KEMAR-928737 format. One record per residue: y, z, x of N, C-alpha, C, O in turn. Coordinates in steps of 0.02 Angstrom, whole numbers, plus 50000, padded with zeros to 5 digits. Atoms other than C-alpha are relative to their C-alpha. Layout:
% residues N
YZXYZXYZXYZX/...
***
This chain:
% residues 86
499755003450041490495214453907500254992850027500474992350085/499705005649971491005196253920500714999749990501085004249971/499245002450014492605188153910500254997049929499834993649900/500065000050067493335185753745500204992250003500554990950052/499985005650016493425167653697500744999449946500905003849907/499385001050027495135160253625499945000349927500455002349899/500214998750067494245160053434500095008049989500495010249947/499994995050007493815178253470500575003750004500585008949971/499474996649997495435183853512500584999249938501005003349923/499504999850058496375175653355499665004549954499995008249917/500284995550058494955184553252500265006450000500585009449957/499794992549976495215200353340500705001949983500815007849966/499314997850002497095200153323500235000349904500805001149884/499865001750074496975198053117499705006549976499595011550011/500124993650031496445210353000499435003150010498965000149984/500704996549978495025222153061499474999049964498924996549980/500574998650068494215225452884499764991449998499174990149988/500375006250028493985206652861499834996550072499254994450078/500135002949961494045199553018499555001750073499234997650106/500454998649938493215209953166499165002749982498925007749956/500884999350022491295208653146499705004750070499995006550122/500304995549939490185218453259499854994550063499994996150120/499975004049967489765201953339500654997950053500634996950114/499355002749966491435196953396500145005350050500295004450109/499624993949950491895215553458499295001250062499335004850112/500624999149951490175215053556500064995650060499854996850116/500045006249930490515199053666500775000750020500934997150067/499375000349980492465203753673500135006450067499815011750074/499874995749953493225212253826500485004749974500745003449919/499644992650018494205228753808500734996749983501034998949934/499365000750031495845220053794500034996449938500544996549904/500065002050076495245211053638499685004249958499655003149898/500164994250052494505226353574500695003549986500895004949929/499434996950011496075234153601500494997649950500845000849911/499525002950055496985220953507499855000949930500275002049886/500204998550073495895222853356500135007249968500215007649907/499974994850014496085240653347500795000549982501035002049927/499315002050041497965237353359500204997649934500784998249914/499825003250037497895229053222499815003449917499915001449860/500394995550056497025242353107500405007849981500725010750025/499604996050009497745256953014499645003149923499365000349876/500404996250067497105269152880499304999550002498885000150047/500785001750014495585265352801499784993450025499174992550023/500215007249958495425247852887499865003150055499265002050067/500184996849949495395258153042499215001449995498694998750016/500764997450002494055268952990499324996049977498734997649986/500465004150002493105256252939499644995750042499044994450042/500105003549935493175245953089499615004150063499175001750099/500534996549958492545260853197499385003149965498985005950003/500684997150030491125266753071499794994850021499454996450070/500605005750004490295248953081499944996750059499434993650073/499995004049960490965242353236499945004850080499715001850128/499904995449960491135255853362499555007650015499685012050056/500304993649999489995269453343499675001350075499805006550103/500334997149941489015270053500500575001250051500635006550081/499384997449965490655267853592500385006650003500545010650047/499574993350026491545280753499499745006650032500025011250062/500474991749984490185294453530500144999750086500295005350107/499834999949923490485289853736500615000750006500775005350043/499134997749984492535288953726499985007949964500245011950003/499774995050014492555304653626499645006150049499975010750072/500424995249939491245314853745500424999850058500395004650096/499504999849935492505310553882500585001449997500935001850048/499254998150005494095315253803500015007249999499485010149985/500104994150001494705332853817500695002449961501074997749954/499345000150029496325341653722500204997549958499894996249906/499765004350024497465333153669500084991449999500434987749965/500245006349986496805316853734499444998349953499334992349945/500455001250037495385318753615500434999549926500394994849886/499535001150064496595321553471500284994349986500384991949930/499625008450000497425304853523499624994550025499864989450049/500355004449959495975296753582500214992449979500384988250021/499935006150017496235281753476500604997649982500714992449949/499335001949984498005282253503500244999350058500024994950095/499625000749937499195285653644499304998150062499364993950107/500465000349941497505287053757499474994949992498994994250031/500545005150007496565272853682499854994850046499334991450045/500025006149951496895260953820499595003350067499324998750097/500434996849940495995270953963499425001949969498904999349990/500514998850039494875278853838499444994849994498864995150016/500405004550023494205264153774499824995950051499284993250042/500235002449967494165255853927499455003250047499014999550070/500534996949972493095267754013499424999049961498904997749991/500714999950042491815267253864499714992650018499114991450024/500295008849997491705246953892499924998750066499704993350085/500255001749922491555249454083500314994650018500214992150073/
***
């Protein structure tokens, strides 16, 4: 993963559904992705995960167990996603 540019960070901090494209997420660092996910909720989050994080999500969920699996994209998202992103 490359580093986030200013414009990428700005884009990722907005509405996930409207602003977080696959190309943006693909070039962003974990912190930018974290900010993107932090701005998502409900169906917007579901859409972001479905269209942008398919491969990462699979690896993330496979590495999580128990309560961490249940909250992988909640309280455990930081460490779990960081692990996914390398």
